[in-house]
N, C-alpha and C positions, 0 to 999 in steps of 0.2 A: 326797743330791745335785738339784737340780731340774734336767733340759734343760731349754735356752733358746732355742737354735740351731742348729739341725745344715747340715751342706754335705757332697755329695759330689762326689766327681772322680775321671775317669777311670775308671767302673766299668759294664760292659757297655752300654746306651745312653746313658750321663751321661758328658758331657762333663764339664758342671758345671750341677748343680743351681740354683747361686745358694741363700744363707743363708735357709735357710726356721725362721721364728716359729713353735717349739714350745711351746701350751697344755696346759692340763691334759685335755684331751681336742684331739685337732688331727682333724680330716676331709681325706683328701686323695681329690678328684674329680677324674676324670680317664678317656679311653676306654681300651678296651684296648692295650695292648701302647704304652700311651704311657711306661711309666718308673716307673708305681708300686711295681710290685713289687722292681723293683732298687735303689729307695732302700730300701724297708724291708730288702731283703736285705744293704746293705751294713751301714746301720744299724746292725744283729742284731751285725754283728761287731766292733762298739764294744768290748763288753763282755758278748759271749752268756752266757747263762745254763748252755749247755751249751759248755765250755771248749774240744773239739772244734773247734769251727767257726771260720773262720777264713779271710784272703783267699785265692785263689791265684792263680797266675801269668795263669792264660787266662780270668781276669774282666776284665782291660784290653782296654778295645776295642779291636776287631780294624781300625781304618782305623789305628792308631798301635802295634801287637802287636809288631812285626819292632824295627820303632826304640828303642821300649820296652827291651826282652827285652835289647838289650845294654848297656842303662844300670842295670839293674835292680837289678846287686848293689851296686855304689857308689853309687846314688845312687835307693833305690826311691822310686814313687811315692806321693803322700798319697793316701788314697783319703775316708774320712770323717772330718770335723772337727766338733766340737762344743761348745756354750758351755755353761757351765753354772756352779750359784749353791748356796752353802751356807745349808742353813736356820742358824736362829737356835740349833738343838742340837748341831747341825753343828762350828757357830763356837764355841762354847762345851767341847766337846769337843778341838779342836783346839788351843783356849788351854790345856786343861788339861794335855795333850799334850807340848807346843814352845812355850805362850806365846801371847800375847795379843799381837795385829797382827802376828806372822810373816809371815801371807798379806797382801799389803797391798791384791790385786787383787780389785775387787767381784766381778768373774766369773773363771772359770776355765778356760782352749782345752785340751782334749786331741782327739790326733789319733793315727789308726793308719794305716800303709802295706802295702805290699803282702808285706815283711816280717812283717808283723802287730808290730809294734814300733810301744807307747803315746808317746806326744811326750805331754809337757807342758809346757803355756806359761803363765806365772802371775808376779806381781811381789811378790819374797822379802825381807823385810825383815832379815837375820840378826843383826841388833843385838839385837833382841826374842827373839829365840832366842838368843840369849848372856845377856842378861839375867834369863829364864826360869831356865836354867840356874843363874845366880847366887842366885837366890831360893830354890831349893828345895836349895841345897847350906848354906844356912845359915851362911855365912863368917864372920869376926869385922868389924863393922864397918869396920873401916879398912883392912881385904884389898878387903871387896866395893864400899866407896867407889874404893879405887885401880882397882881393874878396872870398875868399872861404866861407863865409857866404850868397851869393845869395840865396833867395827862387824860384828865378826864372828865365828864359832864359834872357827877358827885364832888371831885376834887373841887370844880370852882365855885360851885355853892359851900362847898365847907369854907373855904376861903372869904367868898361873899361876908356869908354871914359869922367870921369871925373877925368883921371889922368894928372897929368902936364906931368911926363916924359913919355912916350908912347914908350917902345924898338919893335925893328922890330916884336918879337914874338908878342906879344900885340895886332899890327897894323894886323897882319896875323890874329888873330882871331879874332878881330874887323868884318873884313871882311868877314873871313867865319860865322859867326852868319849873318850879314846883307843879302847873299846871300842865307844862306836856311831857312833862316826867316824874310826875310820881307816881302814875301807873303802868308808864311803858319805859322801856329802856332804852338808850340811841339807837341799839340795835333793831328794834320795833316801830322805832320811828323812819329808820333807813328803809329795812323790810315795806311799810308801807309804800313809800314812795319807787321803789324799785317793782312791787306790785301791781303800782298804777301804770306804771312802762310796760309792764311783760306783755307781750304778745297774747293774742285771743288765736287759738287754735281752731278752724275751719273744718270741718268732715262732712264729704260729698263725693256719696257712690251711686250707685245704678235705683238704692230704691230710693233717693232724694227725689226722684224725679216727680212734677206735677201732677193730678189727676187731668183728664179734659172736663170730667163732671165733678162739681163739689157741693157738697149738700146744708147751705149755711146755715142749717137749722141744727144742724146735727154734730158743726164743727161747735158751734157756739156752748151747745150746750156741755160740751168736752171741755172745753177751754174755762166754763164756768166750776165745773165739777175739778177744775186741778188735774185731770187726767194728762197721764202722758201722750206728746204727740207723736207720730211716724214723722219719719224723715220729710217723704212727701206731703205732711201737713206743715212741718215746718215753712216748706219751699211757697207752698200756700200762701201761708201765713207773713212771710218777708214778702212777696207781693204786694200783699194789704198794707204794709207798712212803707212800699216804696211808693204807692197810691196815694198814702196817707188818710186810706179808707178806716171803720171798723167793720168789726163783723153785724153791730146793729143796723148799722147803715144801709149794710146791704138785705138783712135779712127784710130789715121793713121797707126797701127800695126808698129811703130817701131821696128827694129830689135826683130822680133817676138818670134824666138829663147829665146832671153835674156829674155821679158816680159813672154815666159810661164814659166821661169826656174825659176825668182822669185816670181811670182804666187802659182808653186807646190813647192813653198822650203817657204810659209806660210803656203801653205796645211798642210806639215806635220810636222810643228810646231805645228799648233793647233789642228791638229788631236792627235798628240801623247801627249798631254794636256788634249785634251780631251777624250780619250781613259783610261788615265788611272783613268778616275772617272765615264766612262759612261761605266757600266759591262753588256748591256741591248744585245749587238750585237759588238763584238770586229771586225769584219770581214769588217768593213767597213772603205773606207778612200774619203774625198773629192776632187773633181779636179775640173780644172777650164781649158776655151776652151776657143779661140779668133773666129768668123765668121763673114762672111757678111749676111745681115740683108736679109730673106726671103719675100720678095715683095708683098706675098701673106698673111703676118702675119697682125693680128691688128695693127695700130699704138699705141705707139712709135716704136712698135718691127721690124719695114717694109725698111726700112731705117738705115744706116749707119753698124758702128760695133758693134756686138751683144754679149757681155763676156755671157759665158756659166757656171753656175755653176751643177755639176753633182754627185752623190754618187755612188761610185762603190763599190758592196757586190762580195767580193773573195768566199765566199762560191756556189754564184749561179754562179758567173763568167758575172753578166753584171751588165749595168751601166744606172740608170733613173735620171731625169729634180728632181734635189734638192727640187723642191713646191713638187714633189711626195711622198717622204719620212714621215714618221711622223712628226707630228708637234711639238711634244717633241724634234727629233733631230734637227731640222733646229731652234729651239729656242735656245739648247743648243750651237750650232756653231755657229751662228750667236752671241750669247750674247760673247761667247769667243773672237770670233774674234774684238767684239765692245770696251770689256774690253782690252786687248791685246793692243790695239790703241792706247785709251786713257791712260795707265797705262804707255807706251812708252813713247806718248808725253809729259806728264801732269810731273810734278816734286814735286809737293804740293801733300797733304794727299788726297784720293779721299773719299765720301760715297757714296756708289751704293744704287740705288734706286730702287729695283725692284717689280715692281708689278705683283702677281700673277708667280712668276716664274714656280712653279710644276704642270700650269693649264693642260698642255698636257701631262705630260710625268706619266709614271707607276708608280704603290707604290714603288716599287725598287728603280725605277729610282730617284724619289724624294729623296729616302734615301740614295742614290748615292749622289743627287745634296747637301744635306745638308753637306755630307763630305764634296765633295767639296769648301764648305762656309767656313768649321769651317777651314781647313786645306790651302786653298788655296788664298780664302778671306780675311778675319777675321785677321790673322797675319798681314796684309800689310793695309789693310782699314777698314774701318768701313761700315756695310751690314746693310740697311733697308729692312725687306721686308717684304709683304700683303700675304696673305694667306685663306683658308677657309677647307684647307686640311688638315685633322688629319695627313695625314703622311708627313708635312710639318712640324713638331712639332717634334720638339727636346726635349723630357721628361727627359734626363738630366740636361738641363737649362730649366724650368720653368719659372726663373727668369725673361728670355728674354722676356717673353710674355706680351702683350699690348693689352685689345681686345679693339675693337673698333662700340660705338653704335650709332646708331641716333634716339636721345630721343627726345620726343615731345616736342616744345616750346624750349627746346634747342638746336638742332641740333647737330651733330658730336660731341661726349665725345669720351674721348679715355683715358685708364685707366690701371692700373697696377693689381687693384683690383678685381679678378674675381669676387667673392661674388655679388656684386655690380651688373651683368648683366642678362638679360636675360636669358634663357634657348637655345635659337635660337642660341647666341652671341657663349657662351659657348661649345655649344654641341659637333665642333668638338675639342676641348680639351677632352670631354667626351667620344667619340670616340678614341682618342689617349691614353687613359689613359685603356680602357675598351681592345684595339687589344695590350698595352702592358702586360695587366694583361692574357688577354688569351695566349699570344705567349710564357708566364711564365709558366703557368699552361701545353699547349701542349710540352716543353723542360721538362715536368717531366719522368722518364722511366716508371712509374708502372700510368698506368691511370684505372680509374673505372666512368663510363659511366652510370650519372642512369638519371630520367625523370626531377626532376625537383627539387626545392631550398628547397619542402618541404621534400625530399626522406634526404639531408644533414641532415634537424634539427632530422630524425626521426632514422641517423646511429646514431649521433654524441650524441643522449639521451641515445639508445637501449646499444649502447656500454661502454658509463659511468654505468650503470645499470649493466651491463654483469660483466664488472671490477670488480665492486662491490663487485658482487658474487664468484669471483673468475676465475669466464671463461674470454675468451678470446672475443675482440672486435676489429674491424678493423682497422690492421695493417698501422700505420703511415706513411708508406711507397706508400700509396694509394693518389695519389689525385683523386677527386671525381669533375667530371665535369657534372653539369647538361645540358642536351642537350637539353631537351624539349620533343620529342618522336622519336621512331624509324625512323620515315621518314628523321629525318635528320644527322642520325647517320653514313651515306657515308661520307657526307660534314666533317663532326669533324673525323673521322678517317682518311683520305684524308688530312687534317692540320694538322697532328699528324709527320708527315715526319718521319725520318729515326732513332730518339730520343730513341722511344718507345722499353721495354725490354716485358712488358706485358700490356695484353690492354683487358678488361675484362667489359661486360653488364650486369648492374642489371638492369632490364625490366621486363613488362610483354611479357610473349614466346608466343604472339598467331602464330600461323602457318604463316602470314604475315610477321612477324618480322623474326620469322628462315628463309624463304625466303632471307630475304633480306640480312642475316647476312652470308649466305652461300656466297652469290653474294660476297662480299664483302672478303671474305674469300677465293674465286677463283681469284680475280683479280691477274691480275699477276706480280701487282709493288708489295703489297702486300703481296705476297708468299713470295718473300726475306724474312720475318721479320717472327717473332711468329705472328701465326693467334689471330685474333681479338677472346677471350673465350666469351661465354655466358651462363651465370649464373641463374638460375632460384632461386625468391624469396621463392618460395615453392617449393612443391613436388605435387606440384598439375597443373590441367591443364592450367591455368591461374592464375596468382596472381600478386598483385600489393605488395609496401613494406606496403602500410594501413591494408592489409590483414594477416602480422605477430598479430596486437592485436585483440582481442575479439571481434567482432560484436558490441558487445554492448558496451564497452568499448569507440571503435572508436566514436560512432554512440554519446554517449555524449560529446566529444570533438567539431563534427558538430552544436548540439543541443545550446554548448555554447558558442562558437564562433559565431553564428549567431542568437545567441539572441534577436537581435536588430530586424532581418529580417523575423521571425517567429511569422506565431499567435500562433502556437502551434507545439511543438517539433516534430522531426519528430522519426517514431516510425519502429521500426525492419518488422509490416506490412504493412506499406507503401513504404516499397524500399526490395519487397518479389521479384524482379526480377529475373529471371533465371539466369543471367549473374553472374555467383562466386566470381568477385571483387568489393566490394562495392563502391566505388571510381563511377564505371559505374552506377552503380543503382542511386547512389545517383544521378549523373549527368541529368538520366532521369529525376528523381523525381523532381528536381528545372526545370527542361526545362518545366517538364507539368505544373507542378505549377504555374508558374512564379515567383520563390522566387528569392531576390536580381538580378533582371532581369533576370533569367532564367539560369542565372550560379554560376555554382559552383565550386569555388576557393580551390583546394584541401590545397593551402597554407595557408588559415584559420585556419582549425585547427593543423595545425602542428605550427603554430607560438604561437597561443593560450597551446599546451603542452609545447612548451618551455619558455611561460609567468609565465604558473604555474607547472612547473614539480615539485618542490619540494614537492606538496601536492597530484599532479595524476601519479607518479611513483609510487606509493606506492599501487596503484588500479591496474599498469599494472601485468595481471595474470604469475603464474610459466610458462603456457603452452607457453604463448608470449615469454617470455624469451629464453626458449628455443629454439623454431624457430629463432631468433637471434641468438643466439649462431650456429645453423646449417649455417646459412645463411651464419656468418663471418669466419666459418670453410671453406666452402667452397671456398667463395670468397678470403681468405688469403692462401688458398694451391696451388692457380694460380704465386703465385711470389718463386722466386727461393730463396733455403737456408731461408726461413721463420723466422725469428727473431723477437721478440718483445722487442723496446727499455724502456717499461712501467713495463718489469717483469712478465708479464704473460706467459700462456705457449702457446709455437709455433703451437702446433696443440693439439689440445681435438678430440677424437678420440672415436665415435659415437660405441654404444655396446651395448648387452643386446638386448632383444625382441622388448621393447617400444623404440627403437630406441634415447634415449634418451640422451642428451650430459654429459659427467659425469665430477663431478671438477677434478683439478689436484692433481697426486699424484707424492708422492716420493719428495725426500728433492729438485730433480734439477728444481721442477715444471713441469717435461714434464708429458704428459697422461703414464701409463705402457704401456714397447711394448713387441714383442714377443722377442724370445731366443736370438736371433743373434741382440740385442740390437737398433733394427731401427721401430720408431712408424707404426702401420699399417694404409694405406693410407688411409682417407675419402673418404667414399662411397656416390658417388651422381654422376649425369647423367650432362653432356655439351653438 
């Protein structure tokens, strides 16, 4: 059976979760304490793999507990509902047992209440069951035709018993109907068949991880006493089931070599499967050993036989206790042990409920686990997992995501609509999308790093103006990445990896920042690739991209974009400090005059220019355009085999005493070259 939809009501923090669509893999994203675990906890009790796990009255929401307790015996509240569908194989099996077309519904509804009663709801055609009984009994044709119109099993029995002459085959059919239906209705029989096909729900969380040392004697006592085992103990018992051993064998160390061989065999099998997906360290293996307890240990490890689980590190050639390894590794191994045992024992479908499976895994290990889910688990079983980690979100399958939100006066609400959730709930999605975008950017072979998003706007607008006048613009092969400031450069450069061919930085060239770039270029890792180039915006001591514009024009952008914050326009006299960079002077002025909270946002003038560029572009001076052309030339010259898809010149050479960039000459659109046909290299300093 496949789980299609589920709903939880009146359980812990959940008043009504709403109907939740379930896929082959379903990812439930939400904040801590939003109700993700409560939803899984209710769902696992629908048909738990451990049959002793049921609903308890204390799980009813506290705000309605007293009122509900009075009606519990007579009218138990429904806790979990599910809608399921049969596979083709299961439909054929149902047809074989009770007849084709007996179950009319395409979907089967099942629920469980606080008395742990399963309630089935589906459309049943009893006439199809009656026809099946007739066909299987091989009655004489005339009798079969006479009884063929029976609309139910009860009516079929009445028709058969009313016959004056009853052949042996009719007698056998009557006896069969009495044996099968005297105490059970046709619906009861169908429900039994459906229950046998119902998936088992397997819950696993961080508390299910196996311990590094287990007292066999203590475990044996608790099992024999019928005590409830912890999730960790259940994982250990799963290991024994996988090995084919029992506690008595381990306690008495019966045939030690045989037991050791069985444990090692299980370890190798699980480890091989695990390391297919565990890329963090391939030099590990899990080992088991048996020893007598140390009387000096704390109970219950101070008596009887102790099973030791250890991790051997082949790189360092040492072993350490299982508990001392990373929690991520311990969790992954424990889950594989538990899952492998359950999968081997259970013949029905499984729904795996994983609560925060990547909690202690490195980001790359979380990605490995997602691959494990898709390749190993999902093809055979449905998986529902909770997370608040952006690295546990598969952006190739955003349709799998269900957001979980605890809403005032409504409790936990689960939805596939991310637009209706608060920002905290969808924050992991935003981070995942941002990481994916950044990863895409850093795969580009040619990266140009700038200060901010404002620089992106100026590069675009100046590039369009330059292109319209026949000059070159920024080569489209450059991927422009805003990094904030030069202090962030080392981190951004380290994220580039091995994929880049050209990396340039277009920022203010203060001595401090130049020193940072020298250190980056001297780095032993980066030296294996092309060094990072530093491009000056202008050939002056310090300059930002805003300094390409005439100061009066840029000040106009500032005054218009900050019109609501200014008592009077900012004048050139007001920002007459010595710093040559106009942005730095404005920042100082805004801080001293407490304008806009004392903070100047360089993005606002850029956004104003973008919004009004159709009018303002004509006010940009020719000198500013020439400075922009010179900047584009210097940046583009860093690219290998510089050519432009937009049809403009690959290089425009600055010549003449005033250093002005010239328009392209010649029919091929390239600047004039020397006698050897090669364009002169542009003159600038890196």
